[in-house]
N, C-alpha and C positions, 0 to 999 in steps of 0.2 A: 673569823679573821678579825673581825673591825679591833676587837681586842687588843691585837697584835700590834695592827696599824698605830694604834692609838701609843700603844708599848713604845713602838719603835720613834714613834714622834717626839715623846717625853724624853726619850734620852738622848734623841738629836738636838731637843731645845736645850739640853742639859751638856751636853757638848759644847754648845755655843756659847752659854751662860759660863761655863768655867774658862776659867784662865790658866796661864800658866803657876799663878800662884796657887790655885786646889789642889792639895797634896793629893797625894795617890789616894789615900785611906777615905779623904772626903768623897773624890769620886769615886770607888766602890762603895761606898754606903749610898751615895743617889742611886747609880743604876741598879744596887741588891736592891732596893727598897722598888724602886719601877717594876723590876723583871720579878720578882718575889711575889707583891700585891697582885699582876697579873696570872701567874699560875695559880695562886690562890683562889684567884675569882672563876679560874676556869676549872682547876680540882680543887674542891675543897678540900682534901685530904693531902694535897700536896706537903711536903716537908723536903725543907732543903735538902743538898745532898749530904751523905753522914758526915763525910770530912772538909765540911764547909768551915767549922770552927778552928780546923788543926793547918790548914792550908795559909799561905804568903797571900798577902794582897796583890801580887801581881800575876798569880795563878788566879785568884778569884776575877780581877779584871778580864783575864785571857780569856774564861771561861763565858763573863757574862757578855763579853763581847761578839766571842762566837756566839751566843742565841742572840745577839742583836741582828748579827749578818746573816746568818743561816734561815732565820724565818721568814 
């Protein structure tokens, strides 16, 4: 569970550092990098959702935020 706590800390730090000028795309990239790296470190064969490349940044952010808040 320590990896999830570290992930949450990095995501929270990113929120604090991001300002209103940070684009949605950049916010998604930051969260994606942290969440996906955490998942791969825990489950080496883990892969992003199959529809990840086809959904909007808004949908991606919603999913990433859900992971952050539900863990």
